[in-house]
VOPAZA-723558 format. One record per residue (C-alpha): x, y, z. Coordinates in steps of 0.02 Angstrom, whole numbers, plus 50000, padded with zeros to 5 digits. Example, Ala and Ser with C-alpha at 12.3 -4.5 7.8 and 13.67 -1.06 7.14 Angstrom:
residues 2
506154977550390 506844994750357 
//
This chain:
residues 962
547195079053045 547615098952957 548885103353043 548475123353080 549705137453069 549595156753130 550375172553102 550275181553245 550755203153257 551065211153422 551145226053453 551365234553670 550925249053713 552865254653783 554065266853699 555255253253638 555325234753594 556245223053676 557295210753577 556575193753498 557335179153578 557315161553536 555465150653544 555245139753663 553995124753675 553165122153815 551925104253831 550715099253948 549275088653974 547455090154027 545975077354024 544375078853917 542825083753998 543825094454138 542705106554248 543135125354170 544715134854280 545645118654288 547585121654318 548665115854174 550245124954186 551045140754233 552325147354096 552915161454208 553745148054321 553895133854176 554605146854011 554885162454095 556925166554103 556465183854170 557815188154312 557065190354472 557025209454477 555885209754323 554275206454287 553485196754149 551805200254042 551035188453932 549865189753780 548965175753660 548475176553495 546785170753468 546275153653358 544705145753342 545065133853494 545585148453599 543905145453697 544665128653790 546335135853851 546405153153963 547845163454017 548115175354133 549335187454070 549855196454215 550775177554274 550635165554124 549295155054223 548535143954085 546675133654138 545415125254044 544215137353983 542605130253928 542225109353956 543325099653807 542415085753704 543935075653630 543105066253511 542285082653439 544085091553431 545145077953363 544175063253276 544975045053274 546525053153314 547865043353412 548425060953494 547355076453520 548565092953532 547885109953569 549415121153513 549555139253523 550795153753541 551105165753682 552205181053693 553085183853832 553905199753860 554945208653996 556025224153994 557445215553938 556685204853786 555325198553687 555245178453718 554115167253599 553375152353693 552565139453599 551235130153718 550605110953660 548915105253773 548905086653747 546935082153795 547155064753867 545735052853834 544605044853952 543195031453924 541695038753910 541375030653734 540465012753722 540875002253582 539295000753446 538744989253313 538014996353134 536454984853177 535854976353321 535714960153207 536344953753051 536084937252954 537474925852884 537154912052764 538304896252758 538084879952661 538184863052738 539574859052622 540704871452701 542274866552751 542974867752921 544014882052964 542884893752821 543084913252891 541514923452859 541754941852894 540654948653040 539974967553062 541434977653168 540994988953318 541365007153305 542165016953475 542555033253483 543875032853597 545605030953566 547145022653633 546625007953787 544975015353785 544475008353603 544094991853580 545204978753582 544344958553600 542484951253527 541744938153595 540494927853549 539124917353641 539304898653700 539184885553538 539914868353457 540114873853289 540884891453289 542084901753336 543064920153325 544394928253279 545054944053323 546014955653179 546494973453152 546364981052969 547744992052893 546885007852977 547145001053166 544984997653167 544944979153261 543434966553185 543064949853209 542844934853069 541644919353120 542514902553102 541654886253076 542564875053207 541334859453138 540284850653005 538694858552982 537174847452930 535484854852897 534674841252923 535174840953103 535024861853118 534754873752987 534964890253107 536024895453237 535784912853360 537504919153409 537894935953500 539324944853460 540084955553594 541464970553560 542374976253735 543514992053762 544994993753877 544505005653982 544275005854181 543115002354198 542944992054016 541304997853928 540674985553779 539324983053624 538564967853566 537354964253407 536514946353369 537084936953229 535764923653141 536604908353050 535684899452923 536424884452844 535974882052684 535544865652556 537234856452472 538134866052337 539534853852267 540614868752207 540844884952256 541894898652151 543904901852198 544754918052178 546484917952111 547124927752259 546134927552448 546744945552461 547574960352358 548424978152402 548324991652280 549465007752296 548155020052191 548745038152179 547605052052250 547645059052091 546895045251994 545785049051867 543875043651893 543605025251808 545355019251838 545625001751839 546184994051987 545974975651993 545294964251863 544854948952005 544494933651917 543264918652028 543134903151932 541754889451961 542174871651876 539944869551884 539094869551713 537674880451677 537044891051807 538044883651955 539724889051840 539124907151809 539964919851933 539344933751978 540324947352082 540024961552217 540584969752381 540234960752532 538824962852629 539754970352781 540634985152635 540115004252706 539225014352595 540785026352579 541535008952501 540395008952363 540345028152341 542095027952269 542275009152202 541405000352093 541534980252040 540844974851890 539604961451909 540114949051753 541954954351738 542554957551901 543434972351865 543624985652002 543745003351956 543815020052043 541915029552055 542345044952135 544045055952161 544935050152324 545995063852450 547655056052515 547515069152654 545665062952710 545865043352720 547505036352671 546815015252661 545345007452614 545054988552664 543454979952598 542754962552553 542364955552380 541064940952349 541044929952202 539494920652193 538804907652051 537154908952005 536444892352056 535374887252196 536224889852386 537494898452323 538984899852441 540094916152390 541794916552402 542494929752482 544404940452421 544974954952556 545454971652468 546624983852547 546905000252433 548345009652509 548325030952444 549815037152385 550015055952417 550535067652267 550935086452276 549275093052246 549415104152375 549965119152409 550725128952558 549435138852667 549775155052766 548615160552887 548685177052927 547695183953074 548475197753183 547995198053332 548195217153375 547425223553189 546105234153136 546265224352952 546415206552917 547905208552825 548555224952906 549925226253066 550545240653159 552055241353253 553015254753349 554185265653272 555315266853428 555555246453418 557295243153418 558385229353302 557845212453327 556225217153390 554615204053367 553485209253232 552285192453187 552345174753178 552035166953013 551625144953020 551555137252866 550735120052824 550435108752679 549235094452679 550475084752585 551705071752667 553535068452657 554565081152558 552805087852470 552365092652632 553745100952684 553925121052669 555365133752649 554885150752677 555545168052634 554925184652662 555215200152527 554885217452523 556275226752631 557635225352709 556995232052881 556485215352917 556795199452903 556405179952931 556995170053081 556405152353099 555765149353265 555235130553280 554745117353134 553985127152995 553595143653095 554445158453073 554635176053162 554685191153075 555875203853162 556475219653143 558315222753061 558725240053130 557845256753206 556215261353108 555605279653050 554015281653036 554335300852959 555415294252826 554355275752785 552745272452848 552205256952798 552965243552708 552185231952601 553105213852617 552755197452557 552935179852623 553195166652503 552825149252546 553625136352429 553435113752470 554935103052406 553725092752305 554325092552099 553615102352036 553325113452202 551905122352236 551935139752306 550915152252401 551315172252394 550365181252564 550295199552537 550925206752726 550805226752768 551675231352891 551155251452962 552375260153101 551475269453251 551945285753295 552885289153430 553305305953495 555215308853436 554955325053350 554935340853424 553985356953345 555245367153228 554835383253174 555065389052988 556365401853007 557305400853197 556985420253190 555545432153150 555695448753110 553925457653076 553425475953091 551845484653171 551425503953140 551415513853278 549925522153351 548975504253300 547475499653378 547415488753514 547085470353485 547915472353308 548385458753210 550475457853184 551095441553121 551045422153136 552255409753189 552175393553134 552875376353188 552605362753112 552745343053204 553125328153103 552525315853216 550655312453203 549055314453320 549395321353467 551055319953463 550935330153305 549755344053386 550605362953410 550255373553533 550975390553563 551465399253716 552445417753723 554035413153856 553835422954018 554945438254016 554975458554068 555075473353937 555255490254031 554705483254198 553115474754150 552835458554066 552785453253885 551195446353900 550595464353928 551065472753766 550655455553655 549665441053654 549795422353564 548495410753505 549035395753571 548235385653422 548685396553255 550305405553305 549485422153287 550045438553394 549075451453443 549605469053503 548695472053667 549135492353694 549455504153558 551335507553525 552255525453512 554005522453405 554695537253499 554405526553657 554755508353607 555695504853433 555845485653446 555395473253557 556025455853570 554875440853610 555255420953626 554045408453572 553895391053626 552835377953519 552605361253620 551695344353529 550435333253646 551585319353667 551895312553828 553165318053868 552825333053761 554345339053682 554465358153631 555415370453509 555735387853506 555955404053396 556265423253414 555245436153364 555845454653353 554425465653325 554955482153272 553855496153276 553855508053133 553645524853132 552435540353094 552425555753042 551595558453220 552585574653283 552835589853215 554595601053197 554835607653379 556055626253360 557435624853485 558255640553449 558015655653462 556945652953610 555375656053595 553805665053675 552075662853624 552755657153467 553935671653454 555885677653466 556495694953475 558255695153360 559325712853363 559925719153190 561205731153165 560695743753047 562295744552964 562325726152924 562925720652742 562035709252655 561925694252682 562075696152843 561555682252945 560485687753080 560145674253159 560045652953141 558145646053168 558525627253237 557265613553265 557165595353304 556055583053238 555635566353382 555335554253237 556795545653125 557105543452940 556055555552799 554885560352944 556435569653032 557175580252861 557015598052906 556655611852782 556665629552832 555565642752720 554625659952731 552925660952745 552595678952800 553545695652829 554765705752735 555165692252602 556305705752507 557165709752637 557605693452730 558045674952658 558145658352759 559125644352685 558175629652668 559365617452735 560355627052859 558815639052930 559985654052923 559135671452919 560075683152808 559875699352731 559475698752542 560065717152534 560805732152638 559375740552759 559065758452706 558915772452823 557245776352818 556895758852855 555775755253000 556325751453180 555645734253198 555395720753046 554515703753060 554795686352964 553555672953023 554835655752971 554225639252942 555055623252973 554135606052873 554615588652916 554845577352759 553445564052807 551755561852727 550815569352759 551985583552803 551985592252965 552265611853002 552945624153142 553115640753121 553955654453214 553815673353183 555575682153217 555535702953257 557085709153213 557375725753325 558445738153236 559945745253302 561175758553267 562905753553228 563815737953122 563695721053162 565135709753247 566545705653162 566485688053201 564655685853132 564755675952974 563985681852813 563125670752674 563445670852505 562595663352362 563155648252310 564265646952445 563245629752540 563795614352420 562605608752296 561445594652376 560985578752258 559605571052276 559955550352258 558485548952152 559215561252034 560865552652043 560235536452001 559095543651875 560705552051750 561805533751814 560365524951722 560275536351577 562395534251561 562305517251529 560645515851404 561785526651325 563365517251313 562415502851276 561495509851122 563105516851059 563805500051074 562455492250987 562755504350835 564565500750824 564265484450819 562845485250691 563955497350566 565395485150564 564365471350538 563805478650373 565265483350312 566095467250329 564465459450264 564655473650110 566515464950086 565855447950068 564765451249959 566085457749848 567015442249864 565745430649808 564905441249692 565465431449532 563625428949464 563055435249303 561715445649234 560505444549109 561715447448976 563195436349047 564015450749132 564485447049307 564115457249441 565095460149609 564555466549736 562905472349669 563615486049539 563945478649352 565525479149293 566265474749115 566025459449041 567655445749043 568535447948887 569205425848922 567125421448908 567005405948824 566705402548639 564795401648633 564435417048724 563875434648635 565495441848548 565185457748678 565635445948810 567535446548738 567845462348744 569005467548864 569055484848964 570685493648952 571775499049095 572825510048994 572585527949067 572215521649241 573195514449371 572135514749545 570825506849466 569935492049581 570355476249483 569775460749590 569505459049774 570885452549882 570955437449972 570295446350126 568735452750048 569265470250032 569505477849847 571395482249791 571885494049665 572985488549507 574635490349505 575685494349354 577445496249311 577485514449272 578855523249140 580165533049168 579235547549122 577615544849220 576505535449116 576055518649141 576825507049032 575195499049011 575175499748825 575665481248789 574295477348916 573155484648857 571455473948847 572195462249002 570875461949161 572405462149275 572405457049468 573375463049632 574995452949646 575965448949808 577405458249754 577805477449777 576885489149689 577825490049538 577425472149508 576785467749324 575445454149330 574665443249213 572905441449212 572475421749227 570815413749180 569995397549251 568545388249180 567635382249327 566675369549245 565215383149236 565935401249226 567955406049247 568625415549382 570125427849327 571735425149436 573315432449427 575095427149440 576215431249579 577935432049644 578845414049629 579505420349809 577725416149883 577395397949889 575725391549843 576135374649928 575225366650070 575885374850241 575665359150341 574645367250474 572805363650378 571945347650318 573135345150172 574105328450172 575495335550045 577265341150064 577505357750121 579295360550029 579275372749905 580695364549813 579795346849819 578765347149644 578245333549541 579255327549407 577625330349288 577815346749334 579325349449247 578875340249115 577385349549051 577905361148918 576805372648785 577335377648632 579185372248670 579075381548839 579645374048980 578755377349163 579905381249281 580055373649456 580025392249542 578625394949434 577405407849491 575805404749602 574195414549611 573075414449760 571355408149673 569605404149749 569875385649682 570525379349852 568895385849911 567885376949792 568995360049818 569315361549988 570855352149994 572015364450093 572225377350191 573155386150070 572635392949896 573445383749731 573495388749556 574275386949382 575895393449345 576305407449242 577165408049104 578905414549098 579155432449033 580165425748870 578745414048821 578115416948673 576335423948652 575015415848561 574035422048449 572275432148504 570955422148453 569545432348390 567695434348464 566825423548326 568055409048322 568645404048502 568685386248490 568895376448682 570515367448613 571235384048590 571385385248771 572965375748837 572695365649004 573365370749179 575135367749212 574825363849390 576415357149490 575875346049592 576455331749736 575995313549736 574695315549859 573645330249738 573985317849583 572105313049598 571415330649629 572335333949484 571655322649351 569865325349397 569775345449385 571335346249226 569885344649112 569025358649162 570455368949221 570895378849085 571975394449059 571395407848900 572685416848810 572515434948840 571855444648706 573105457048635 572755471648526 573235467948363 574605483948364 575325476548500 576725466248506 577505453748605 576975453548798 578195451048918 577835449249103 579235453449193 579725441149339 579905452549512 581625447849601 581425451749790 582955463149819 584215459549949 583585471150056 581635465450039 582215450050077 
//
């Protein structure tokens, strides 16, 4: 029978689930056909382990056969639900079980109870034969002891209530033998005990009776007619009387089971053997198997299933074609072998779930809480039917074995719906076959909400404002509190906490909407009376018990300019006051001070004074202090009574003004000596805050603009210097341009240039011309060694393009032209005290010692003049071209006593007239020197014809300079 497994989801309404306890199996027995309500057992007595003081409740999962057994949830009483027919629910099964699971829960723990109710058989079915009458043909020469199969009876009962024996009516020639097949079915064979003689008796009528073992016993019968056939000397004979065949259940249709062979020694038709199923073979056998009539080959006709039936037993007969054949019988037993052709099954039937694959559990469940029961099955047998199960999806749940192939899903720790409201779990069942089959079931666990979160306001304290003189019922503000729970647990209601203000409940000042949290003013507020109202609001959810949260609300009343200034001094009578004024009062004499107050605050209470009417030429009033003073001395003919109207205005919008009329009574005499005299400008200047802010911002902007102008000017200056340094390009006619200005043509241009290109510019009469750019990008003046009479000593160097040196201002320099591949660059020699070697602080790999000069340098000679080791060096742009060092290098200049080379003419200046640069180099510089040697040349200076030898004095630093 196919075993059924179940998956159970269980949810209780308590706020906390108990821990899961190990499952227990309880077995009961009941008989079929018992009346409904018949007691089976009591789980509370037989399986519950709760303490005496606690009470357990029970709940059974719903199954297809749950109507057969009823459970009383209060005490665990089991009873028959409806009449049970064992033969209907457990046909041909020796043991009939109704299995289900019950969950017992209490405050202490959960307990899973596996209940097995065995339905016992009663003898309510009699044996039955398939036919009421059957015929058997037998030859008269059949040997004694020959067996003839008979129809077998069927009994739906099992065990002792099944067929136990067969009986045959009394006769002299036949008896029966009761046998059992491989599947347990009992049958009878007719056995010949005495020779037959057809001439004596041609037929026999026998009654076959099947009797079961019930109490009382039941029986069934059939009539067997035996016909005696005429003599046939030979019958076919099989090689063996029986065969047993093992057949895999996945054998394809057409597979050969047996190649049967029966031989008949007769000739002709009496020797021709025909094969076929026995007369008693059921239709099931004829549908599954096939026997070839001529060859006797037994083949598979239809697919077979081990899980449906694992043994087949039937007869194959062989008969000749002669008259009165006597067939030979061969018994065939087919044992079906199981193969792993069934995947494990997982049945998901949540008990308290709305959807099929969705379960619910409260978020208040504790660790090790029982969530679900998972049972798996496999219809295969042996290792192919053994199943292992695993759970994937989240570590908040795990799988725990309950019994056999059943497992329970339990929680591993606290759950929180507000963090993870739903879990998607995967149950994987895999058998142990080869190859294994696997079944995957998706399982969703949703957490039900518990009231574990109190409402929380968006802010612990709210500051809101309402303008005074508001209309009653005016909207003030809305406070919001949120509850992370759902449903009624998350529904928030608002309430004002009971408190008193100014002797009255706060509920008489404001009201609150309990659903939205909106505050409304119930009365018109007066800032001068109530400046601030402090409220406390509570928010409650709809849980049981409810949880609350609170927040403070500070309701501030905003002042309006609703009070005009009130003049307090001098005392007024009907808006006027009399003030005594001595006639001899000097100019600036403070007659009186007008004082006022305003019930408002802030700008609404800032007061200013002024004159509205009266003797404005005589009196003035200080705008800030309210002092009323004389603009001039009173004349002798002045009236005895003078009056002015003083106004007091606040700074509100709109401004409110009060006025007072001052009547001055002029009396003779001088003013008291202790009275103040108002002097113009005596009051400190009052700065308006807005004016101060504007002044500060304007000053900041001016400073920023000045900084931008300075930076732009500096950058432009450096950009001009940079362009002057790199401006070695040539104009349209070969004249180099520097810094955007055309300069004289270089006299050291190659011979292929135009003749004008060799005209040197004379500096004979100038001592401070701009010769070239210095290393830092700035232009420096040429330096000449002057004669004692003040004339520059340049007659021997006219026509040279001079460059700055590194020595003193009196140091003479010698121009040196270097071919850079596509143009010339002019450099100057410098004092040997300055080293042209690498400092070692940059990128160069060369030595830093000035004394480390290659031997090649000492050996270089031109026209018999050797180059000294301490030869002059000049910083050129070659280092920036070659990029080999952080220090510049250049060819050494010839000594002053070297013989000058003849000046070439403009028309003939072949390249071979230029001599190579003598570049002192180290071993590391050798490769660079070899690559640029053919491109670096030094052009001899072009000297005027009337000039003699040119000598370059070598500058030697004095001891003081050193």
